[in-house]
C-alpha positions as CSV (number, residue, x, y, z in Angstrom):
1,M,24.8,17.5,-13.0
2,N,22.7,20.6,-12.3
3,N,20.9,20.7,-15.6
4,K,17.1,20.5,-15.0
5,Y,16.8,17.8,-17.6
6,H,19.4,15.6,-15.8
7,H,17.1,15.5,-12.8
8,I,14.0,14.9,-15.0
9,A,15.9,12.0,-16.7
10,M,16.9,10.5,-13.4
11,A,13.4,10.4,-12.1
12,L,11.9,9.2,-15.4
13,A,14.6,6.5,-15.5
14,G,13.5,5.5,-12.0
15,V,9.9,5.1,-13.2
16,T,11.1,3.1,-16.2
17,Q,13.2,0.8,-14.1
18,S,10.3,-0.2,-11.9
19,A,8.0,-0.4,-15.0
20,I,10.4,-2.9,-16.6
21,L,9.6,-5.4,-13.8
22,I,5.8,-5.6,-14.6
23,P,5.9,-7.3,-18.0
24,Q,8.6,-9.6,-16.7
25,L,6.3,-10.7,-13.8
26,A,3.1,-10.8,-15.9
27,N,4.7,-13.0,-18.5
28,T,7.1,-15.2,-16.6
29,G,6.1,-14.9,-12.9
30,I,9.6,-13.7,-11.9
31,C,11.6,-10.5,-12.4
32,S,15.1,-9.1,-11.8
33,N,15.7,-9.5,-8.1
34,E,18.2,-6.7,-8.0
35,L,16.0,-4.2,-9.8
36,Y,13.0,-5.2,-7.6
37,Q,15.0,-4.7,-4.4
38,R,16.2,-1.3,-5.7
39,S,12.6,-0.3,-6.4
40,I,11.6,-1.2,-2.8
41,K,14.5,0.7,-1.4
42,S,13.5,3.8,-3.4
43,I,10.0,3.6,-1.9
44,F,11.4,4.0,1.6
45,N,13.9,6.8,0.6
46,T,11.3,9.5,1.4
47,S,13.6,12.3,2.6
48,P,16.4,12.5,-0.1
49,L,18.8,15.5,-0.1
50,T,19.3,15.2,-3.9
51,T,17.5,13.6,-6.8
52,D,20.0,10.7,-7.1
53,D,19.7,10.0,-3.3
54,V,16.4,8.3,-3.9
55,Y,18.4,5.6,-5.7
56,D,21.5,5.8,-3.6
57,G,23.4,7.1,-6.6
58,I,22.8,7.3,-10.4
59,K,24.7,4.0,-11.0
60,N,21.7,2.2,-9.5
61,I,19.4,3.4,-12.3
62,R,21.7,2.5,-15.1
63,T,19.2,-0.1,-16.5
64,G,16.4,2.5,-16.3
65,L,18.5,5.1,-18.1
66,H,19.4,2.6,-20.9
67,T,15.8,1.6,-21.3
68,L,14.6,5.2,-21.2
69,V,17.0,6.1,-24.1
70,Q,15.6,3.1,-26.1
71,L,12.0,4.2,-25.4
72,L,12.7,7.8,-26.5
73,T,14.6,6.8,-29.7
74,S,13.2,3.6,-31.0
75,G,9.9,2.8,-29.4
76,Q,10.0,-0.9,-30.5
77,K,7.0,-3.0,-30.3
78,E,8.1,-5.0,-27.2
79,Q,8.5,-1.8,-25.3
80,V,4.9,-0.7,-25.8
81,E,3.9,-2.4,-22.4
82,I,6.6,-0.6,-20.5
83,I,5.5,2.8,-22.1
84,R,1.9,2.0,-21.0
85,Y,2.9,1.3,-17.4
86,L,5.1,4.4,-17.4
87,F,2.3,6.7,-18.6
88,G,-0.2,5.0,-16.4
89,S,2.0,5.6,-13.4
90,L,2.5,9.3,-14.3
91,S,-1.3,9.7,-14.6
92,V,-2.2,8.1,-11.3
93,T,0.6,10.0,-9.5
94,N,-0.8,13.3,-10.9
95,K,-4.0,12.5,-9.1
96,L,-2.2,11.3,-6.0
97,L,-0.3,14.6,-5.6
98,K,-3.6,16.5,-5.5
99,N,-4.8,14.4,-2.5
100,S,-2.9,15.3,0.7
101,E,-5.0,12.8,2.7
102,A,-3.8,9.9,0.5
103,L,-0.2,11.1,0.7
104,N,-0.4,11.3,4.5
105,K,-1.8,7.8,4.6
106,I,1.0,6.4,2.5
107,D,3.6,8.1,4.7
108,Q,2.0,6.6,7.8
109,R,1.9,3.1,6.3
110,L,5.5,3.3,5.2
111,T,6.6,4.5,8.7
112,R,4.7,1.6,10.2
113,I,6.2,-0.9,7.9
114,S,9.8,0.3,8.3
115,G,9.2,0.4,12.1
116,L,8.8,-3.4,12.0
117,Y,12.4,-3.7,10.9
118,Q,13.9,-1.1,13.3
119,N,13.8,1.5,10.5
120,N,16.7,-0.2,8.9
121,M,15.6,-0.7,5.3
122,D,18.9,-1.8,3.9
123,F,19.3,-4.5,1.1
124,E,19.9,-7.2,3.7
125,T,16.6,-6.5,5.4
126,I,14.8,-6.2,2.1
127,E,16.2,-9.5,0.8
128,S,15.4,-11.3,4.0
129,H,11.8,-10.1,4.2
130,I,11.1,-9.7,0.5
131,D,7.7,-11.6,0.4
132,D,6.3,-9.8,3.6
133,L,7.4,-6.5,2.2
134,S,5.8,-7.2,-1.1
135,Y,2.4,-7.9,0.5
136,S,2.7,-4.9,2.8
137,L,3.6,-2.5,0.0
138,A,1.1,-4.0,-2.4
139,G,-1.5,-3.2,0.3
140,I,-0.6,0.5,0.1
141,Y,-1.0,0.5,-3.7
142,S,-4.4,-1.4,-3.5
143,D,-5.9,0.5,-0.6
144,I,-4.7,4.1,-1.3
145,I,-3.5,4.6,-4.8
146,S,-5.6,2.3,-7.0
147,P,-9.0,3.8,-6.0
148,L,-7.8,7.3,-7.1
149,S,-7.8,6.6,-10.8
150,T,-8.7,4.2,-13.6
151,K,-6.9,1.0,-12.8
152,I,-3.7,0.3,-14.7
153,K,-4.4,-2.9,-16.7
154,V,-1.7,-5.4,-16.4
155,V,-1.4,-7.8,-19.4
156,G,0.2,-11.2,-19.2
157,K,-0.4,-14.9,-18.7
158,A,-3.3,-15.9,-16.4
159,E,-1.2,-18.6,-14.7
160,F,1.1,-15.9,-13.3
161,L,-1.4,-13.1,-12.8
162,Q,-3.6,-15.3,-10.6
163,N,-0.7,-16.0,-8.3
164,S,-1.1,-13.9,-5.1
165,L,2.7,-13.3,-4.6
166,V,3.0,-12.2,-8.3
167,Q,0.1,-9.9,-7.9
168,A,1.7,-8.4,-4.8
169,T,5.0,-8.0,-6.6
170,V,3.4,-6.3,-9.5
171,R,1.6,-3.8,-7.2
172,T,4.8,-3.2,-5.3
173,S,6.5,-2.5,-8.6
174,L,3.7,-0.1,-9.5
175,L,4.3,1.6,-6.2
176,G,7.9,1.9,-7.1
177,C,6.9,3.6,-10.4
178,V,4.7,6.0,-8.4
179,R,7.5,6.8,-6.0
180,S,9.8,7.9,-8.9
181,A,6.9,9.6,-10.6
182,I,6.4,11.8,-7.5
183,L,10.1,12.7,-7.7
184,W,9.7,13.4,-11.4
185,Y,6.9,16.0,-10.8
186,Q,8.9,17.5,-7.9
187,V,11.9,18.2,-10.1
188,G,9.7,19.9,-12.7
189,G,8.7,17.0,-15.0
190,S,5.5,17.2,-17.1
191,R,3.9,14.9,-19.5
192,L,4.1,17.5,-22.3
193,Q,7.9,17.3,-22.0
194,I,7.9,13.6,-23.1
195,L,6.2,14.7,-26.3
196,F,8.0,18.0,-27.0
197,C,11.3,17.7,-25.2
198,R,12.2,14.1,-25.9
199,K,15.6,14.9,-27.4
200,R,16.6,17.0,-24.3
201,I,15.6,14.2,-21.9
202,C,17.3,11.6,-24.1
203,V,20.6,13.6,-24.3
204,A,20.5,14.1,-20.5
205,A,20.0,10.4,-20.0
206,Q,22.9,9.6,-22.3
207,E,25.1,12.1,-20.4
208,L,24.2,10.4,-17.1
209,L,25.1,7.0,-18.6
210,Q,28.4,8.5,-19.7
211,Q,29.1,9.8,-16.2
212,I,28.3,6.3,-14.7
213,N,30.7,4.6,-17.2
214,Q,33.4,7.1,-16.4
215,N,33.1,6.4,-12.7
216,D,33.2,2.6,-13.1
């Protein structure tokens, strides 16, 4: 898949897949464990050889691709929150990419965190240390990314949003959004494309889903 829009669709699906977690957490206090762990894994995949390497293969962003197609074609009311978190992440990432000091700090913090686990950030490690990792990664978002821009307002039920672990998991999910948004800008994504090239991105996402289904 060498079409530019395939790479753009992959990265945008990554942002979407992490964004899905935020309304889940804000409204129920829990989220898809599998998608959350994949979001964390992508944060630590900082030296990918290809676009899909960030996700260890396109099959791991199947949910993000499905949801992206829905967002681009139907835009149903229940998806408004996901769209808001997606655009909020693209906006804050745009500011982050202009701040080399902030990017260096994030890199240093990620290196320090992964070093605590012998640099072996596999799913077994992530699952075993999920709460500690959530607090550590949330700290990166709060300390470095959040001050760069207008805060992304998370809407949900107070009983969940006041829980410290839910707060950490939301911020880690937002960091996952930012990680994929960085990739999106790197492969040539721009916010104007979402307005003017929706059909191309949608077709690319559908082609990627077809490829995943053929490989199953």
